[in-house]
C-alpha positions as CSV (number, residue, x, y, z in Angstrom):
1,E,-33.7,16.7,62.7
2,E,-30.7,16.2,60.5
3,P,-30.5,18.6,57.3
4,V,-31.6,17.3,54.2
5,V,-29.2,18.6,51.1
6,A,-31.4,19.1,47.9
7,M,-29.8,18.4,44.4
8,P,-30.8,18.6,41.5
9,T,-31.6,15.1,39.4
10,V,-28.4,14.1,37.7
11,S,-29.9,14.0,34.1
12,R,-26.8,14.0,31.8
13,V,-23.5,11.9,32.6
14,A,-20.6,11.7,30.7
15,V,-18.1,8.1,30.7
16,C,-14.6,9.3,29.2
17,G,-12.1,6.9,28.8
18,G,-8.6,7.1,27.1
19,T,-7.6,10.6,28.4
20,H,-4.4,8.5,28.7
21,G,-4.0,6.1,25.5
22,N,-2.1,3.4,27.1
23,E,-4.4,2.8,30.4
24,L,-6.4,0.2,28.5
25,A,-9.3,-0.8,31.2
26,G,-11.2,2.5,30.4
27,I,-10.7,2.7,26.9
28,Y,-12.1,-1.2,26.4
29,L,-14.8,0.1,28.9
30,V,-16.0,2.4,26.7
31,R,-15.6,0.7,23.3
32,E,-17.9,-2.1,25.0
33,M,-20.3,0.8,26.2
34,L,-20.5,2.7,22.4
35,K,-21.8,-0.6,21.2
36,K,-24.3,-0.5,23.2
37,R,-26.5,2.5,21.7
38,A,-29.1,4.2,24.0
39,D,-32.6,3.4,22.9
40,G,-34.2,6.7,24.2
41,T,-35.8,4.6,27.2
42,E,-32.7,5.1,29.8
43,P,-33.4,7.1,33.1
44,V,-29.9,9.1,32.5
45,S,-28.7,10.4,29.4
46,V,-25.2,9.2,29.1
47,V,-22.5,10.3,26.7
48,T,-19.8,7.8,26.0
49,V,-16.3,9.5,24.9
50,M,-12.9,8.2,23.5
51,S,-11.2,11.3,25.2
52,N,-7.6,10.8,23.2
53,P,-8.5,8.6,20.2
54,R,-5.0,9.4,18.8
55,A,-3.3,8.2,21.7
56,A,-5.5,5.4,22.0
57,Q,-4.9,4.2,18.6
58,L,-1.2,4.6,19.3
59,C,-0.9,3.2,22.9
60,V,0.7,5.6,24.1
61,R,-0.1,8.1,27.2
62,Y,-0.3,11.3,25.3
63,V,1.0,12.3,21.5
64,E,2.4,15.5,22.2
65,T,1.5,16.8,25.6
66,D,-0.7,15.5,28.7
67,L,-4.3,15.7,27.9
68,N,-5.4,15.6,31.9
69,R,-3.4,19.0,32.4
70,C,-5.0,21.1,29.3
71,F,-8.3,22.2,31.1
72,T,-7.1,25.1,32.7
73,R,-9.0,28.5,31.7
74,A,-6.1,29.4,30.2
75,A,-5.7,26.4,27.8
76,L,-9.3,26.2,26.7
77,S,-9.6,29.6,25.8
78,A,-6.1,30.2,24.2
79,P,-6.5,30.3,20.1
80,V,-5.4,27.2,18.8
81,S,-4.0,26.4,14.9
82,E,-2.8,23.5,12.8
83,T,0.3,23.9,14.4
84,S,-1.3,23.6,18.2
85,P,-0.4,20.3,19.9
86,Y,-2.8,17.8,19.3
87,E,-4.0,17.4,22.8
88,M,-4.4,21.3,23.3
89,I,-6.9,21.1,20.3
90,R,-8.8,17.9,21.9
91,S,-9.1,19.6,25.1
92,Q,-11.2,22.5,23.4
93,E,-12.9,19.8,21.6
94,L,-13.9,18.3,24.8
95,N,-14.9,21.3,26.3
96,A,-17.5,22.0,24.0
97,L,-18.9,18.7,23.6
98,L,-18.9,18.4,27.4
99,G,-19.1,22.0,28.7
100,P,-18.6,24.4,28.5
101,K,-16.5,24.1,31.4
102,A,-18.4,25.2,34.8
103,S,-21.4,26.6,32.7
104,A,-25.0,25.5,32.9
105,Q,-25.1,23.8,29.8
106,A,-22.2,21.3,31.1
107,V,-23.2,17.5,31.8
108,D,-24.2,17.0,35.5
109,L,-21.5,14.5,36.1
110,L,-18.6,13.3,34.5
111,C,-16.6,10.3,35.5
112,D,-13.0,10.0,33.6
113,L,-11.5,6.4,33.4
114,H,-8.1,5.8,34.5
115,N,-5.6,3.2,35.2
116,T,-2.4,3.5,37.3
117,T,0.5,1.3,37.8
118,A,0.5,1.6,42.0
119,N,-1.6,-0.8,44.0
120,T,-4.5,1.9,45.0
121,G,-7.5,-0.5,44.2
122,L,-10.3,1.3,43.2
123,C,-10.3,5.1,44.1
124,L,-12.2,8.2,43.3
125,I,-10.2,11.6,43.1
126,T,-12.3,14.8,42.6
127,Y,-11.6,18.3,43.5
128,S,-13.7,19.1,46.3
129,D,-15.0,17.8,50.1
130,R,-18.2,19.5,49.4
131,D,-19.5,17.9,46.3
132,W,-22.4,16.0,47.7
133,I,-23.2,13.6,44.9
134,C,-19.6,12.6,44.7
135,L,-18.9,11.8,48.5
136,H,-22.4,9.8,48.4
137,I,-21.4,7.8,45.4
138,C,-17.9,7.1,47.4
139,K,-20.0,6.2,50.0
140,H,-21.9,3.6,48.1
141,L,-18.9,2.1,46.3
142,Q,-17.2,1.9,49.7
143,F,-13.9,2.9,47.9
144,P,-11.4,5.2,49.2
145,Y,-12.0,9.0,48.2
146,M,-9.0,11.4,47.3
147,L,-9.0,14.8,47.1
148,D,-6.4,15.9,44.7
149,I,-6.1,20.3,45.3
150,C,-2.9,20.4,43.0
151,Y,-4.3,19.9,39.7
152,A,-8.1,20.9,40.3
153,K,-7.9,23.2,37.7
154,A,-6.2,21.3,34.7
155,Y,-7.7,18.1,35.1
156,L,-10.9,16.7,32.6
157,C,-13.7,18.3,34.9
158,P,-16.1,20.6,32.7
159,T,-18.4,20.2,35.1
160,S,-18.7,21.0,38.8
161,V,-19.3,17.4,39.7
162,S,-16.4,15.6,38.3
163,I,-14.8,12.3,39.3
164,S,-11.7,10.5,38.2
165,M,-12.3,6.4,38.6
166,E,-8.6,5.3,39.3
167,I,-8.0,1.7,39.3
168,G,-4.7,-0.7,39.5
169,P,-2.5,-1.9,39.7
170,Q,-2.5,-2.6,35.9
171,P,0.9,-2.2,33.8
172,H,0.6,0.7,31.1
173,G,-0.2,-0.8,27.5
174,V,-1.8,-4.0,29.2
175,V,-5.5,-4.8,30.0
176,R,-6.0,-7.2,33.0
177,S,-9.6,-9.1,33.7
178,V,-9.7,-8.2,36.9
179,I,-9.1,-4.8,36.6
180,F,-11.5,-4.1,33.9
181,S,-14.0,-6.0,35.4
182,A,-13.7,-3.9,38.6
183,M,-13.9,-0.7,37.0
184,Q,-16.9,-1.9,35.0
185,E,-18.7,-2.9,38.1
186,G,-17.6,0.7,39.7
187,V,-19.1,2.4,36.8
188,Q,-22.4,0.4,37.2
189,L,-22.8,0.9,40.8
190,M,-22.5,4.5,40.0
191,M,-24.7,4.5,37.2
192,D,-27.3,2.4,39.7
193,W,-26.7,5.1,42.2
194,I,-27.6,8.1,39.8
195,C,-30.8,5.9,39.1
196,Q,-32.1,5.4,42.7
197,F,-31.1,9.4,43.5
198,N,-33.2,10.1,40.5
199,S,-36.4,8.4,41.4
200,G,-36.7,10.0,45.0
201,T,-34.3,7.9,47.1
202,L,-33.3,9.4,50.3
203,F,-29.8,8.5,51.1
204,E,-28.8,8.8,54.7
205,G,-25.7,10.8,55.6
206,G,-22.9,9.3,57.3
207,W,-19.1,9.6,57.4
208,V,-16.6,9.2,54.5
209,D,-12.7,8.6,55.1
210,V,-10.9,11.8,52.6
211,Y,-7.2,11.5,51.3
212,T,-6.6,14.9,51.3
213,M,-3.2,15.6,48.9
214,V,-0.3,17.0,50.8
215,K,2.8,17.0,48.7
216,N,4.7,14.9,46.1
217,I,7.7,13.1,46.7
218,D,10.4,12.6,43.9
219,Y,13.2,9.9,43.3
220,P,16.6,10.7,45.2
221,R,18.8,11.9,42.2
222,D,22.4,12.2,41.3
223,S,23.0,16.0,41.6
224,E,25.0,16.4,38.2
225,T,23.1,14.2,36.1
226,H,19.8,14.1,38.0
227,V,19.3,10.3,37.3
228,I,17.9,8.8,39.8
229,T,19.8,6.6,42.3
230,A,17.3,4.7,44.3
231,A,13.9,2.7,43.5
232,V,10.8,2.8,46.1
233,H,11.9,0.4,49.4
234,P,10.3,-3.0,49.1
235,N,8.9,-2.4,52.6
236,L,6.9,0.7,50.8
237,Q,6.0,-0.7,47.5
238,D,2.6,-1.5,46.9
239,R,1.3,-0.1,50.5
240,D,-0.7,2.4,48.6
241,F,-2.9,4.3,51.7
242,C,-1.1,2.5,54.4
243,L,0.4,4.7,56.9
244,L,3.9,5.6,56.4
245,H,5.5,6.8,59.9
246,P,8.3,9.1,60.3
247,G,11.9,7.0,60.1
248,D,10.2,4.1,58.0
249,P,11.9,2.8,54.5
250,M,11.0,4.9,51.6
251,F,13.5,4.2,49.4
252,L,16.7,1.7,48.6
253,C,19.3,3.1,46.8
254,F,21.2,1.1,44.2
255,S,24.4,1.5,45.9
256,G,22.4,-0.8,48.9
257,E,21.4,2.1,51.1
258,T,18.0,2.7,52.7
259,L,16.7,6.0,53.1
260,R,14.0,6.6,55.4
261,Y,10.9,8.8,55.7
262,R,11.9,12.1,57.3
263,G,8.2,13.9,57.6
264,K,7.4,15.0,61.0
265,E,3.9,13.5,60.7
266,A,2.6,10.1,59.7
267,L,0.8,10.4,56.5
268,Y,-0.5,8.3,53.6
269,P,1.2,7.7,50.2
270,F,-0.7,6.7,47.1
271,F,0.5,6.5,43.3
272,I,3.7,4.8,44.9
273,N,5.9,4.2,42.0
274,E,3.6,4.9,39.1
275,G,5.2,4.5,35.8
276,A,3.8,7.5,33.9
277,Y,5.0,9.7,36.8
278,Y,9.0,9.0,36.4
279,E,9.0,11.8,33.6
280,K,7.1,14.1,36.4
281,G,9.5,13.9,39.0
282,V,7.2,12.0,41.6
283,A,8.1,8.6,42.9
284,L,4.9,8.8,45.3
285,S,2.4,11.4,46.5
286,L,1.2,11.7,50.4
287,A,-2.2,12.5,51.6
288,R,-3.9,13.1,55.0
289,K,-6.8,11.4,56.0
290,R,-9.7,12.8,57.9
291,R,-13.5,12.0,58.3
292,V,-16.1,14.3,56.4
293,Q,-19.6,14.2,57.6
294,I,-22.0,14.2,54.3
295,P,-25.8,15.1,55.3
296,S,-28.5,13.3,54.1
297,Q,-29.3,13.6,50.1
298,H,-32.5,14.1,48.3
299,T,-33.3,15.4,44.9
300,L,-34.2,18.2,44.3
301,G,-38.1,18.9,43.8
302,L,-39.0,15.6,45.5
303,L,-38.8,16.7,49.2
304,D,-42.0,16.5,50.8
305,Y,-42.2,19.9,52.8
């Protein structure tokens, strides 16, 4: 008989927008959600948060430093003062509001809303291939599921069940109606799943495709000035989650030369030509795809033993 994983009900959910202040779909969705005050009859308690209000007001990614890299345990425990970077102070405020990180008091599930200039569509990013709730939600939404192992300890994840909902393409500082609507639908589908789960619905197991981060690729650069000397090749641009084979065109140099992918294995590119990653030295990331089997899942306490 197939095993069933029993999990506690998801009674406290946080939906956060504006972690990056120029990713506008999440910002406007959070503002809409804040207009609808809870009347106490909802089956799930939802905390809606504008993560970086100063950056959102200025319509910039961050004011002093990237908030989405300020959630390491070291950063959250560091002493802060009036001279500390705003995002460092804000990360500790968010940790107090939604955490403390990884504690029993933390919210049961956090959904952090992001936009990308890359053609990712809607995908979910989390930090473990054993978060059965995240995997079931991903299966329910039928969107790519990405396991980012590089920044798992740094992102906005004060709880053990944390999802970044990433959707693109959308230019930073712009809101596109089709992207906003897709994000809104994604959040609603997630909440519908949570409500069904909490009511005792047994979700059948199955398989989910998981893209696991392997490495980042920088743009070609001048050896002396470090200025980039090429752009993403037209054959690769906008082909997020499409298999990249050794020898495929990767960059088109400003001199006209084509540079090809030199890797030994075919991998899946994502965040291709993400606008915010120029400063981070990342032209695209590469992932392996594998299938993860998820067990049937039921709410703890509602199992019929």
